[in-house]
N, C-alpha and C positions, 0 to 999 in steps of 0.2 A: 504493500500500500504506500503510494508516494506521500511524503511529508507535505502538508499544505503550504508551509512556509517555503520549503525548497521549490515547490512547483510554482509558487507565486513569484519567487525571486528569479526564476529562469528567464523572464523577459525584462529584467531590470535595465534601466538606462540611467545616464548621469548627465548633469548639466555643468558646463564650464563657460568661461568667457574667453575671448581671444587672448586676453592678457594673461591667462593661466596656462597657455600652451606649454610653458616651460615645465609644467607638472606632468606632462603626458608620459614620460618614461615611468614615473611612479604609478600613474593610473594604469598603464598598459601591463605593468608587472603584477597588478592585483585583480585584473579583470580578464575574462575570457576573450580570446580573439573574436572580433565581430560584434562586441557589445556596442550598443548605440551610445554615442556621445553627442549631446546637443550643444551647439555653440551659440550662446546668447550674443545679441548685439545691443549693448547698453547705450552706446554713444555712436551716432552716425559717422563720426570721424574714424571709428574703428573698422569700417567696412573692409578696407584692404587687409587689415590684420585678421579679420574673420575668415577671409579666403585663405590666407596663409595658414591659419590654425586648422582649417578643414583638411588641408593637405597634410599637415603634421599628424592629425588624428589618424588619417588613412595610412600614413607611413609607419605608424606605431601599431598597425594591425587592428585598429578599431574602426567603427562605422560612423562617419560624421553626419550629423543632421543639423544643418545651419538654420538659425532663426531668420525669418524674412519679415521684418516689421513694416507694415504698409506706410506708416507715417515717416519712415526714414528713407523713402524711395521717391525720387523726383517725378518720374514719368515712366511710360512703357519702355522706352529705350533703356533707361537706367535699370529697370527690372530685368529686361532681356539680357543685358550685359552681365549682370550679377549672376543670374541663374545659369547662363552659358559658362561662366568661369567655374562655377561649382560643378557643373555637368562634366567639364573637362577632367575632373578628378574622380569621375565615376559615381557621383552622388545621385541617388534616385529618390531620396526621402528628405523633405524639408518641413519645418514648422512655420506655418503662415499665420500671422496675427496682426492685430491693429497696431500695437505698440503703445508705449506709455507717454510719448511726447505730447505736451499740451497742444501744439500746433503742428500740422503735417508740413514736411519740407516741400511737398509738391501736390500732385493731383489726387493722391490716394490717402484715405484715412481709415480703411476697413479691409480686413482680410479677404472678404468676398470679392472686392474689386480687383485684387491681384489674381485670384483664380479665374475670374471672368475674362481676363486678357488672353487666356490660352497659352501663355508663355511656358508654364510648367510642363505640360504634356509635350509641347513642341521640342523641349530640351531633354526629354527622356525621364522626367520626374514622374514617378508612378504612385507615390504615397505622400499624403499631406497630413501633418498634424495641425489641429485647430485648438484654440484656447477654450478651456471649460472652466466654469466658475461655480463650484458646489455651494459656496457661501455668498454668491453674488459678486457683482463688479460695481463698486461705488461710483466709478466714473460714468457708467452707463445708467445705473438705476436711479441716481440722483436726478438725472435729466429726463429719463424716459420710463422708469419703472421696471419691475422684474419681468413683465410680459415681453418687453423688448428683447431681453436676453434669450428667452425661449424662441421667439419668432426668428431672431437672427440665426440661432443654431439650426432651425428647420431649413431656413433659406440656404445656409452654407452646406448642409448635408445634401440638399437637392442639387446645388451648384457643382460640388465636387463630383457627384455621380454623373451629372450631365457631361462633365469633361473627362469622364473615364478614369477618374482617380480614386484610389483607395484612401480612406481617411480614418483617423482616430482622434480622440480628445485627449489633450494633455492639460492637467490642472496645475494651478499654483500650489505651493505647499500649504499644508494645514496640519492640525494637531490631533484630530479625532476622526474615527472611521464613520461614526453615525451620520454626520451630514452628507458624506459621500453616498451612503446607502440610500438615504431619502432622496437625494438629488437624482441618482441613477434610476431609481424606481419611477420618479416623475418623468424623466426623459423617455423611458421605455413606454410609459403609458401614452406619451405624446408622439410616438412613432420615431423617435431619434434613437438609433440602434448602434451608433459608432462605439467601438470599444474605448474604455477609459484607462488612461495611464495616470496614476495619482501621484501628485507631488508629495514627497516625504523629506522633511528637513533632516540633515545629518546631525549627529550629536554636537551640541554646542552649549555654552553657558546660557543660563536663563536671561542674562543681560543681552547677549547677542541675539537670541531668539526673539526677545521682546522688541529689539531694534528692527529686525527684519519684518516682524509681524506688523509693526506700525508702518514701515516703508511700503510694504506690499499690500496692505489693506486686506489681509487674508480672511477676515470675517469673524464669525462668532466664536469659533474654537480658539482663536487667539486670546480670548478673555482669560482662559486658563493660564496662559503664559504671563499675561499682564498681572493676574492675581499673585502669581509666584514672584513676580518682579517687585511687588510691594513689600515683600519681606527682604530687607537688605541683606540678611545673612545668607539668603539663597541666590543672590545675584550672580555669584561666580560658581555656582553649582552646575556641573555639566548634566544636561538632560538628554537622554537617548530615546528615540521614538519606538521603543519595543512594543508598547501597547497598540500604537497606531498600526505598525506593521503586522502584528498578529491579527488585529481586527480586520485589516484589509485582506490578509491571506484567508481568513475564515469566510469573508464574503466571496472571494474568488472561488473557493471550493464549494460552499454550501448554497450559494445563490448565483449560479452561472448565468441566469437570465439577466442579471445586472451588468454583465460583461466588464467587471473590474479586472482589467487585463494584467497589469504589472505596476511596480513602483518606479517612479522617476525621482532620483535622488538629487537634492540640492545640498552641496557641501557647506552648509552655513558655518560650521565650526572648523572648517579646513579639511583637507583630504586625509591627513594623518588620522584625525579623530574618526572620520567616516570609515576608513578601511580597517582601523583597529577594532571598531565595533562590528563592521559588516562581515569581514573575512571569515570569522568562525561560523557565522550563519550559512555562509556559502560553502563551507568545508574546503577552503582553498589552501589550507596550510601546506599540504604535501603536493598537491597537483593544481597549482593556481591557474593553469591554462586549459584544463580539460574537464572540469567538473560542471561549469555552468553551460547550459544550452541557451541560445538566444532565440526568442520566439515572438517575433513581432507580426 
């Protein structure tokens, strides 16, 4: 009988930024070949570095998945050039999202607008990740309400399928499994059936997690971290997401209809803390490159 946690971890992915590319030898030594490594684009000025980082990820035997934020792209030509550069490295999977910039650099401000151009499939991209928000997205809901998020997901699902693309949802990190279960059940009832890759924060101090929670607006489950942060004696205590990971693995096994597919790790407390905590769960100590299977 397969272990639920091992089965859930089989499809894990990791998030880095272009400026963390120097950590790739460490990362590659601790993960199975072919593991998905998402490359975030935080600053539009880092776009050339993101392309270089994608090449470095591939050179280290891992599978790069670049972020493509709509608000950081000037126009269709800019999009075409970037996607073509990534395609030259054999990339077939990208994460397409609106992006967090207050104002767009050009004509795009939503992920669906990028998909509608047809640029991805023309460059051999076959799989698209889309942003999912189990606890809402304050930037959208403040202006348009929760119904807008649901309608947008329905439209994006229809759009990617019309363009012949496979798709999954990737969420921001959070701290509890229950909101994911409730959100996934609601999506399935509404006909949205894309698999969900759930953001999991790596081990970090309460102080660090509280900072990231506020920066990212990750929602109601962040209240737990904020409550912990009120206790000064706990601020430098390292918190690991064991309960979250176990809860998600249980959903993955016992409620397959929810399609909670795999964890997506954010190294909030650094890569060393993440792998010191994660490696024993993956049983990587003796055979670090043969135990995990990648299943996207």
